[in-house]
DOLUM-415531 format. One record per residue (C-alpha): residue number from 1; residue in three letters; x, y, z. Coordinates in nm, 3 decimals. Example, Ala and Ser with C-alpha at 12.3 -4.5 7.8 and 13.67 -1.06 7.14 Angstrom:
% residues 2
+-----+--------+---------+---------+---------+
! num ! residu !    east !   north !      up !
+-----+--------+---------+---------+---------+
!   1 !    Ala !   1.230 !  -0.450 !   0.780 !
!   2 !    Ser !   1.367 !  -0.106 !   0.714 !
+-----+--------+---------+---------+---------+
This chain:
% residues 178
+-----+--------+---------+---------+---------+
! num ! residu !    east !   north !      up !
+-----+--------+---------+---------+---------+
!   1 !    Unk !   3.169 !   2.691 !   2.562 !
!   2 !    Unk !   2.999 !   2.578 !   2.236 !
!   3 !    Unk !   2.622 !   2.600 !   2.218 !
!   4 !    Unk !   2.441 !   2.271 !   2.259 !
!   5 !    Unk !   2.272 !   2.164 !   1.936 !
!   6 !    Unk !   1.894 !   2.137 !   1.961 !
!   7 !    Unk !   1.784 !   1.779 !   1.894 !
!   8 !    Unk !   1.456 !   1.668 !   1.747 !
!   9 !    Unk !   1.223 !   1.494 !   1.987 !
!  10 !    Unk !   0.926 !   1.315 !   1.832 !
!  11 !    Unk !   0.781 !   1.291 !   2.183 !
!  12 !    Unk !   0.726 !   1.668 !   2.167 !
!  13 !    Unk !   0.565 !   1.677 !   1.822 !
!  14 !    Unk !   0.203 !   1.781 !   1.845 !
!  15 !    Unk !   0.041 !   1.779 !   1.506 !
!  16 !    Unk !  -0.063 !   1.591 !   1.197 !
!  17 !    Unk !   0.148 !   1.421 !   0.933 !
!  18 !    Unk !   0.017 !   1.384 !   0.579 !
!  19 !    Unk !   0.202 !   1.185 !   0.318 !
!  20 !    Unk !   0.256 !   0.905 !   0.072 !
!  21 !    Unk !   0.234 !   0.541 !   0.174 !
!  22 !    Unk !   0.364 !   0.252 !  -0.036 !
!  23 !    Unk !   0.387 !  -0.125 !  -0.020 !
!  24 !    Unk !   0.693 !  -0.226 !  -0.221 !
!  25 !    Unk !   0.670 !  -0.406 !  -0.460 !
!  26 !    Unk !   0.290 !  -0.450 !  -0.471 !
!  27 !    Unk !   0.109 !  -0.117 !  -0.425 !
!  28 !    Unk !   0.304 !   0.194 !  -0.520 !
!  29 !    Unk !   0.021 !   0.446 !  -0.473 !
!  30 !    Unk !  -0.131 !   0.544 !  -0.142 !
!  31 !    Unk !  -0.194 !   0.814 !   0.114 !
!  32 !    Unk !  -0.153 !   0.814 !   0.488 !
!  33 !    Unk !  -0.214 !   1.046 !   0.779 !
!  34 !    Unk !  -0.100 !   1.034 !   1.140 !
!  35 !    Unk !  -0.174 !   1.240 !   1.449 !
!  36 !    Unk !   0.063 !   1.266 !   1.747 !
!  37 !    Unk !   0.002 !   1.396 !   2.098 !
!  38 !    Unk !   0.293 !   1.463 !   2.334 !
!  39 !    Unk !   0.066 !   1.422 !   2.637 !
!  40 !    Unk !   0.085 !   1.041 !   2.626 !
!  41 !    Unk !   0.366 !   0.990 !   2.370 !
!  42 !    Unk !   0.110 !   0.811 !   2.153 !
!  43 !    Unk !  -0.043 !   0.875 !   1.814 !
!  44 !    Unk !  -0.269 !   0.712 !   1.559 !
!  45 !    Unk !  -0.248 !   0.661 !   1.182 !
!  46 !    Unk !  -0.464 !   0.561 !   0.888 !
!  47 !    Unk !  -0.340 !   0.451 !   0.545 !
!  48 !    Unk !  -0.516 !   0.371 !   0.221 !
!  49 !    Unk !  -0.348 !   0.224 !  -0.086 !
!  50 !    Unk !  -0.472 !   0.090 !  -0.416 !
!  51 !    Unk !  -0.339 !  -0.031 !  -0.749 !
!  52 !    Unk !  -0.448 !   0.187 !  -1.038 !
!  53 !    Unk !  -0.515 !   0.069 !  -1.394 !
!  54 !    Unk !  -0.694 !  -0.252 !  -1.302 !
!  55 !    Unk !  -0.742 !  -0.485 !  -1.600 !
!  56 !    Unk !  -1.089 !  -0.558 !  -1.459 !
!  57 !    Unk !  -1.196 !  -0.204 !  -1.545 !
!  58 !    Unk !  -1.034 !  -0.202 !  -1.888 !
!  59 !    Unk !  -1.189 !  -0.223 !  -2.231 !
!  60 !    Unk !  -1.027 !  -0.561 !  -2.303 !
!  61 !    Unk !  -1.147 !  -0.744 !  -1.992 !
!  62 !    Unk !  -1.356 !  -1.052 !  -2.067 !
!  63 !    Unk !  -1.598 !  -1.050 !  -1.773 !
!  64 !    Unk !  -1.782 !  -1.370 !  -1.868 !
!  65 !    Unk !  -1.473 !  -1.579 !  -1.947 !
!  66 !    Unk !  -1.266 !  -1.793 !  -1.709 !
!  67 !    Unk !  -0.899 !  -1.890 !  -1.723 !
!  68 !    Unk !  -1.004 !  -2.248 !  -1.804 !
!  69 !    Unk !  -1.214 !  -2.127 !  -2.100 !
!  70 !    Unk !  -0.925 !  -1.918 !  -2.235 !
!  71 !    Unk !  -0.695 !  -2.220 !  -2.211 !
!  72 !    Unk !  -0.958 !  -2.442 !  -2.379 !
!  73 !    Unk !  -0.960 !  -2.197 !  -2.673 !
!  74 !    Unk !  -0.586 !  -2.261 !  -2.705 !
!  75 !    Unk !  -0.498 !  -1.901 !  -2.619 !
!  76 !    Unk !  -0.150 !  -1.843 !  -2.483 !
!  77 !    Unk !  -0.091 !  -1.700 !  -2.133 !
!  78 !    Unk !   0.094 !  -1.371 !  -2.163 !
!  79 !    Unk !   0.122 !  -1.226 !  -1.808 !
!  80 !    Unk !  -0.042 !  -1.196 !  -1.466 !
!  81 !    Unk !  -0.133 !  -0.885 !  -1.268 !
!  82 !    Unk !  -0.257 !  -0.851 !  -0.910 !
!  83 !    Unk !  -0.463 !  -0.550 !  -0.801 !
!  84 !    Unk !  -0.483 !  -0.451 !  -0.434 !
!  85 !    Unk !  -0.705 !  -0.222 !  -0.228 !
!  86 !    Unk !  -0.601 !  -0.191 !   0.135 !
!  87 !    Unk !  -0.695 !   0.022 !   0.435 !
!  88 !    Unk !  -0.502 !   0.013 !   0.763 !
!  89 !    Unk !  -0.534 !   0.189 !   1.101 !
!  90 !    Unk !  -0.303 !   0.170 !   1.397 !
!  91 !    Unk !  -0.116 !   0.327 !   1.684 !
!  92 !    Unk !   0.219 !   0.501 !   1.712 !
!  93 !    Unk !   0.429 !   0.500 !   2.030 !
!  94 !    Unk !   0.701 !   0.768 !   2.058 !
!  95 !    Unk !   1.010 !   0.611 !   2.217 !
!  96 !    Unk !   1.310 !   0.835 !   2.193 !
!  97 !    Unk !   1.432 !   1.160 !   2.044 !
!  98 !    Unk !   1.352 !   1.092 !   1.678 !
!  99 !    Unk !   1.209 !   0.743 !   1.688 !
! 100 !    Unk !   0.861 !   0.591 !   1.726 !
! 101 !    Unk !   0.720 !   0.244 !   1.668 !
! 102 !    Unk !   0.392 !   0.176 !   1.489 !
! 103 !    Unk !   0.161 !  -0.123 !   1.463 !
! 104 !    Unk !  -0.162 !  -0.155 !   1.271 !
! 105 !    Unk !  -0.435 !  -0.378 !   1.142 !
! 106 !    Unk !  -0.647 !  -0.347 !   0.831 !
! 107 !    Unk !  -0.834 !  -0.506 !   0.545 !
! 108 !    Unk !  -0.699 !  -0.592 !   0.200 !
! 109 !    Unk !  -0.877 !  -0.707 !  -0.115 !
! 110 !    Unk !  -0.671 !  -0.872 !  -0.389 !
! 111 !    Unk !  -0.807 !  -0.922 !  -0.740 !
! 112 !    Unk !  -0.596 !  -1.138 !  -0.971 !
! 113 !    Unk !  -0.595 !  -1.120 !  -1.351 !
! 114 !    Unk !  -0.430 !  -1.307 !  -1.636 !
! 115 !    Unk !  -0.369 !  -1.170 !  -1.984 !
! 116 !    Unk !  -0.401 !  -1.405 !  -2.281 !
! 117 !    Unk !  -0.302 !  -1.380 !  -2.647 !
! 118 !    Unk !  -0.558 !  -1.488 !  -2.907 !
! 119 !    Unk !  -0.361 !  -1.582 !  -3.223 !
! 120 !    Unk !  -0.665 !  -1.514 !  -3.444 !
! 121 !    Unk !  -0.700 !  -1.168 !  -3.286 !
! 122 !    Unk !  -1.076 !  -1.213 !  -3.242 !
! 123 !    Unk !  -1.063 !  -1.090 !  -2.883 !
! 124 !    Unk !  -0.909 !  -0.788 !  -2.713 !
! 125 !    Unk !  -0.656 !  -0.547 !  -2.856 !
! 126 !    Unk !  -0.459 !  -0.719 !  -3.134 !
! 127 !    Unk !  -0.548 !  -1.048 !  -2.963 !
! 128 !    Unk !  -0.454 !  -0.946 !  -2.606 !
! 129 !    Unk !  -0.731 !  -0.972 !  -2.345 !
! 130 !    Unk !  -0.769 !  -1.015 !  -1.967 !
! 131 !    Unk !  -0.968 !  -1.260 !  -1.753 !
! 132 !    Unk !  -1.003 !  -1.274 !  -1.376 !
! 133 !    Unk !  -0.827 !  -1.555 !  -1.190 !
! 134 !    Unk !  -1.109 !  -1.626 !  -0.945 !
! 135 !    Unk !  -0.908 !  -1.890 !  -0.755 !
! 136 !    Unk !  -0.642 !  -1.623 !  -0.672 !
! 137 !    Unk !  -0.885 !  -1.342 !  -0.581 !
! 138 !    Unk !  -0.916 !  -1.305 !  -0.204 !
! 139 !    Unk !  -0.953 !  -1.060 !   0.084 !
! 140 !    Unk !  -0.857 !  -1.060 !   0.446 !
! 141 !    Unk !  -0.676 !  -0.922 !   0.747 !
! 142 !    Unk !  -0.364 !  -0.714 !   0.700 !
! 143 !    Unk !  -0.106 !  -0.659 !   0.977 !
! 144 !    Unk !   0.171 !  -0.400 !   0.965 !
! 145 !    Unk !   0.446 !  -0.267 !   1.190 !
! 146 !    Unk !   0.770 !  -0.073 !   1.187 !
! 147 !    Unk !   0.932 !   0.257 !   1.277 !
! 148 !    Unk !   0.852 !   0.627 !   1.226 !
! 149 !    Unk !   1.158 !   0.853 !   1.221 !
! 150 !    Unk !   1.154 !   1.232 !   1.254 !
! 151 !    Unk !   1.410 !   1.375 !   1.007 !
! 152 !    Unk !   1.341 !   1.746 !   1.067 !
! 153 !    Unk !   1.081 !   1.966 !   1.237 !
! 154 !    Unk !   0.838 !   1.889 !   0.955 !
! 155 !    Unk !   0.965 !   1.574 !   0.776 !
! 156 !    Unk !   0.900 !   1.214 !   0.884 !
! 157 !    Unk !   0.990 !   0.877 !   0.728 !
! 158 !    Unk !   0.812 !   0.548 !   0.793 !
! 159 !    Unk !   0.944 !   0.199 !   0.723 !
! 160 !    Unk !   0.837 !  -0.149 !   0.816 !
! 161 !    Unk !   0.669 !  -0.463 !   0.696 !
! 162 !    Unk !   0.324 !  -0.570 !   0.590 !
! 163 !    Unk !   0.170 !  -0.917 !   0.569 !
! 164 !    Unk !  -0.107 !  -0.882 !   0.305 !
! 165 !    Unk !   0.018 !  -0.801 !   0.055 !
! 166 !    Unk !   0.355 !  -0.917 !   0.183 !
! 167 !    Unk !   0.603 !  -0.637 !   0.129 !
! 168 !    Unk !   0.800 !  -0.343 !   0.264 !
! 169 !    Unk !   0.592 !  -0.056 !   0.400 !
! 170 !    Unk !   0.743 !   0.287 !   0.318 !
! 171 !    Unk !   0.612 !   0.638 !   0.378 !
! 172 !    Unk !   0.717 !   1.001 !   0.379 !
! 173 !    Unk !   0.517 !   1.267 !   0.565 !
! 174 !    Unk !   0.498 !   1.641 !   0.593 !
! 175 !    Unk !   0.434 !   1.733 !   0.958 !
! 176 !    Unk !   0.182 !   2.013 !   1.014 !
! 177 !    Unk !   0.140 !   2.191 !   1.352 !
! 178 !    Unk !  -0.234 !   2.130 !   1.383 !
+-----+--------+---------+---------+---------+
């Protein structure tokens, strides 16, 4: 008789997962951690993500200028960029051998920027400079949910959706036995 293959069972995982957490296409840098307990088939997670290289922190950001003032100067709109900072916490419920569901709530801050081109090159770098789009800058509640899948004894994948910023939530974790 052939030996029965041992199957992974996320309900039996007792430990901590540490990994990368992304919101595609908006925030491609982030970290996340989860903790599972087989006693109740529940766990908890926390994720933090942020956009790096914010125009608002750059050398060519015009802090005291508005979009309306840049337009009044006759400067041409070049591009827009949104910057996000988000933190989410939630619960994980182990369902079956390698599958768990997660749901979470958090807080997101969005800062919106517009880059302009000054033909006379008096502002910015070769005429390119940024201003904040105050009417598009906002913060608020973020909801997320999806699945956590155990791939091996120590590798987990997470996928789902997120409302603010709206996007696909992806993660990969290394499971540690503590």
